[in-house]
C-alpha positions, 0 to 999 in steps of 0.5 A: 562644345558638343563635339568635345563631349562626344569625344569624351564619352567615346573615350570613356567607352573605349577605356571601359571596353578595354578594362572590361576586356582585360578583366574578362581575360584575367582569372581571380578576384578583383584587386581591392576586394575584402570579405569580413576584413579578409583581403582576397583581392588579386587572388585566384578562386582557390586562394580566395577559397583557402583564405575564407576557410581559415577565416571560417575556422577563426570565426567558428572558434569564437567563444561566448560567455553567458553570465548573470549578475547576482541580485544587488550586484554582488560578486557571487555570480554563477559559473558562466555558460561558455560555447563556441560559435560553431556549436551555437550554429554559426556557419560561413557559406564559403562557396557562395561568398567566393562566388559573390567576390568573383562577380565584382568587376564582372557585372553585366552592367558596364557602368557598375563593372567600370566603377568596380575597376576604378575602385580596385585601384583607388579604394577597398571593395567590401564584399558581405560574407554569406553566413548564418547562425542556425536557429535550432542549436542557438535556441537549444543553448539559450534553453541551457543557459536559462536552466543553468543561470536561473536564480531559484527564489528562496522560499520563506521558512522557519528554523526551529532549534528546540524552543528557539524559532527563527524566521527566514523571509522569502526572496525572489529569484531571476529567470533568464529572458531567452528572446533577447539572449538569442537576439544578442548571441546571434548579433555577436556571432555574426560580427565575430565578437565573442566575450561576455554576454550578460543575460537579461532577467526577470523577477521569479517570485517565491511561492510563499509570502511574508505572511506565510512566514509570520503565520508559521512562526506563530504556529511553531512558537505556540507548539513549543510554548508548553508541554503536550501529554498523551495517555493510553491504557493507564500510561502517560507520556509528556513531551517537553517543549524542547522535545516538541521543537526537535520533532517539528519540521517545515515544508512548503505545502502545495505545488501551485500558487499560492503555497503555504508553510506547513509546520508538522511533527516528524514521526521518527523524532516523536518515536524517539522522544516518547521512547520504546518502553512507553510506546510498548506500554501503550499497546494492548491486545483485543479481548473478545467478548464472551459470556458469563452464566449465573443462575441461569441468566447470561451476561456479556463480558469483555469485548475490549478493542486492542491498540497498537502505536502508529507513528504517523497518526501519533505525529499528526495528533501531536501537531494538532494538540501542540497548535492550540493553547489548551488543552494540551493533552489527549488520549493517544490515537493509533491502530485499533484492532477489533476483537474476534467478537465485539461487545456490540456483536455479542449483545446482538446475539441476544443470548439471555437464558438457558433454552435447553439442557440434557444430562446423561450418566456413566459409571465413575472413574473409568478411562472413558470418563477422562475423554468425556470430560476432556471433550466437555472442556474443549466445547464449553463456551462455544457460540453458534451464531444464527445460520451457522452450522456447528461440527463437533469433529470440525471443532474438536478434531481428531482425538489424540493423546496430545490433546489430552485423550486416553484409551476408552471403550468403543464399538469396532466391527460389532464389538466393544473394544478399547480405543484412544478417545473412546467414550466421547459418544456419550458427550455426543449423545448428551449434546444431541439431546440438548440441541434436540430439546432446544428445537435446533436442526440436527443436520447430521448424526448417527445412532449407535449400531447397538442400543446402549441402555444409558442412552435414550432409545432413538435419541442418541449419537455416536462419533468417529473422526473423521467419518461420523460427525454430529452437526447442529444448525442454529436455525433460530434468530438468536445466538447459542451459547454451549455450556458443559458441566460434569461430575464423576458420574454425569455430563451435562450440556446446556444451550443458552440463547432465547426461547424461540420454539416449544418442543415435545417428543414422543418415543414409539414402541419397539418393533422388528425385535431381533435376538443376537446370535452367538459367535465363537472364536479361538483363543489359544491362551485358554485351556483346552475345552475352556470357554469365556463369554467376552460379550453378552447378546443384546436385542435388536429392534426398530424405533421411531422418535417424533419431535413436535415444534410449535412456533409463536406464530402458530406453526407446527412442525413434526419430525420423525427419526427412525432408528434400527438397532442391530442385535448385539451378538454373543461372543464366546472365546474358546480353545478347542485344540486337540 
């Protein structure tokens, strides 16, 4: 018995050795070998490689169709997302797979090798392919599927058509679960089975609720339940319920959860409903506060704000008014334009009564009187605020015919001549004295070169644009209102405000008296030997005027103003020609 067993083993060893020797001596794949159903047994290495290459192309061309069922199982499904296995990262490693096939029957373990050789003639030897699905392209595809097949939730909303209000209830959507999608796709790709891949989903809730819809419907129905009336500046506009409904819009307010359905009024639709003519009637220009003088006292008049229609503000206001049961009317809101000086600002200037006034006189009906009156008309009503400095040149500007000025007397190079705007120095002198006796600071002025008898000695001022100016600083804590008046023979300038200082003045004696010399000049238009006196001589002198200011707190300030008047030359024209 033992001898027979030994003989059997020896025979098997001999057979195995013979088979292994034969296998080692022969190239190619062992007969009966298959890879993923592809028969490569008995083929050379090159033949096996070619066969697996064709198989890799076939498997890489397998398509996967990702689809999502519509809620409720309806046939209305979205377009499937289709991709080939090679695009999703499927790769067959041909080199590694061929190497694995060639190892069958060539194992170092003789029993395993013998088993493969015996199986090669009696059965199929299945060699698993060396393959993979790369994660990066597969995940990217899953993200694309999730985006394209996601079913957004339907938010609740309110449909408004005139006075008809309808509710649309919210409905959940569906989001694609990417993890099971990736696992299922990978499994399909590895077995080479494409076709339809139905994705798994999870509910995607809407941001709005049934309660939100209910509240929005209630608000919309209230908005169109009755007219809304707007009024402004004596103008009234009434919006009918249908007009209100046509102007209403709905939107989801808020980005996070929870959200709300907001009922609003569209500004453009509201503008169309009100109409351009009514909107224009709502508008008004601002009216700056001014001062009216009556019997020496001053009162503030005017000071109304301006108004312009603002579509966005009006829409918000109509929405507020329409959301309540009553009252359903309001004063229209919009853009308020403040006047240059409000009534409150004018009152705060504390301009109450006349502080000072001064009058100078002139001959009637000369052209210079036109300029004096024109200057008075321009300056009348000027307000000088506390701390402000008023410039006569800066306010009136150049005296031109376009502004209504004419030729008048002026001094040029020591001689009285005709000049556009001439004579305004009389207005300047009058205003200077009004400021002087009001106690205000005269920061810039210039006396005439020659003394003119109609003006106070040392208390007068000339004017020339732009080099010679009169500037008055309001050093009081109250505003100044400048008022002017005139007759054919006089000009008056008055300062109104609030008495803040007692003013007295003294004029010193004339000193440094000078006589004017005679100047001759030729005039060929005269007869030979004829002489004509063009300008009489005038006396020159120095004078000092003192102003004393007594303040309520007991302070006393004294100001001295020195003026030197030149001697006015006697000018004679003659013809001395032979």
